[in-house]
C-alpha positions in Angstrom: 143.1 22.4 92.2 140.5 20.7 94.9 144.1 18.7 95.7 146.1 21.6 96.3 143.1 23.3 98.5 142.5 20.2 100.4 146.8 20.1 100.7 146.3 23.8 102.7 143.2 23.4 104.2 144.8 20.8 106.3 148.4 21.9 106.3 146.5 25.2 107.8 145.1 22.4 110.8 148.6 21.4 111.9 149.9 24.0 112.2 147.3 25.5 114.0 147.1 22.7 116.2 150.3 23.5 116.6 150.1 26.6 117.8 147.1 25.9 120.3 149.2 23.3 121.6 151.3 26.3 123.6 148.5 28.1 124.6 147.4 28.1 127.9 143.9 30.5 128.8 144.6 29.8 132.5 147.5 28.5 135.1 147.3 26.9 138.0 149.2 29.0 140.2 148.0 32.2 141.8 151.0 34.4 143.7 149.6 36.6 145.5 152.4 39.2 146.7 151.3 41.3 150.3 152.8 44.4 151.9 153.6 42.3 155.0 153.0 45.4 157.0 149.4 45.2 156.3 149.0 41.3 158.8 150.9 43.9 161.7 147.8 46.3 160.6 145.2 44.3 160.1 145.6 42.3 164.0 146.0 45.8 165.3 142.5 46.8 164.1 141.3 43.4 164.8 142.4 43.7 168.4 141.2 47.8 168.6 137.7 46.4 167.6 137.6 43.7 170.0 138.3 46.2 172.9 135.6 48.8 171.3 132.4 48.0 171.3 129.8 51.1 170.1 127.8 50.8 172.8 129.9 51.2 176.2 132.2 55.0 174.6 131.5 58.2 175.9 132.6 61.2 174.4 132.8 64.5 175.4 130.9 66.8 173.0 133.1 70.6 172.9 130.4 72.5 170.5 127.8 72.7 168.6 127.1 74.6 165.4 127.7 76.0 161.7 130.3 73.6 160.0 133.3 76.3 159.3 133.3 77.0 162.9 133.3 73.2 164.0 135.6 73.1 161.4 138.1 75.2 163.3 137.7 74.1 166.0 138.2 70.8 165.4 141.7 71.6 163.9 142.1 73.9 166.7 141.2 71.5 169.5 144.1 69.2 167.5 146.3 71.1 167.6 146.5 71.6 171.4 145.2 67.9 172.5 147.1 65.4 170.4 146.1 62.0 172.2 142.5 63.3 171.3 140.6 62.4 168.7 138.1 64.4 167.2 135.0 64.2 164.4 132.4 66.7 163.9 129.2 64.5 163.6 126.0 66.5 161.7 122.6 66.1 163.4 120.0 68.1 161.2 120.2 71.5 161.6 123.5 72.0 163.2 127.0 70.0 163.4 128.6 68.9 166.9 132.1 68.1 167.2 133.1 64.8 169.3 136.3 64.2 171.3 137.6 60.9 172.1 136.3 57.5 173.1 135.9 56.3 176.4 135.4 53.1 177.6 134.0 54.4 180.7 131.6 57.5 182.5 134.8 58.2 184.9 137.3 58.4 182.5 134.7 60.3 180.5 134.7 63.2 183.3 138.5 62.7 184.1 139.4 64.1 181.2 136.3 66.3 180.8 138.8 68.1 183.7 141.7 69.3 181.2 139.0 69.9 178.3 136.9 72.1 179.9 139.6 75.1 181.0 139.3 75.9 176.8 136.3 74.5 176.1 133.8 75.5 178.9 130.6 74.1 177.2 131.9 70.6 177.5 129.2 67.8 178.5 130.6 64.3 179.0 128.0 62.6 176.1 127.2 58.7 175.3 126.8 58.2 171.2 123.4 55.9 170.2 125.0 53.9 166.7 
């Protein structure tokens, strides 16, 4: 009986070693598949970041008030003026609608003349971030 159990243990060990020799925990090669548009988008973002500094940007504030009116004004603005980016900023206790990213005050003032027809209370600001 002891002989059979030793022989069985030996056979189990051999089978285990043979099966285990083909198992690998990790391959040494890693393949990453990346959409080619990602690299183009990343390069464009780098160009924008290189030309834009946070402290040298002027914006135009077209509204200050409650959130619902701010959303409505921003929606109307985005429909009328596709060339400008707009955002809602919260400064306690009011919401403000800021539009544009202008590098110089002259550029901001020039665009303010276009916007003042529809938004008479608009003015140029230089946000501190």
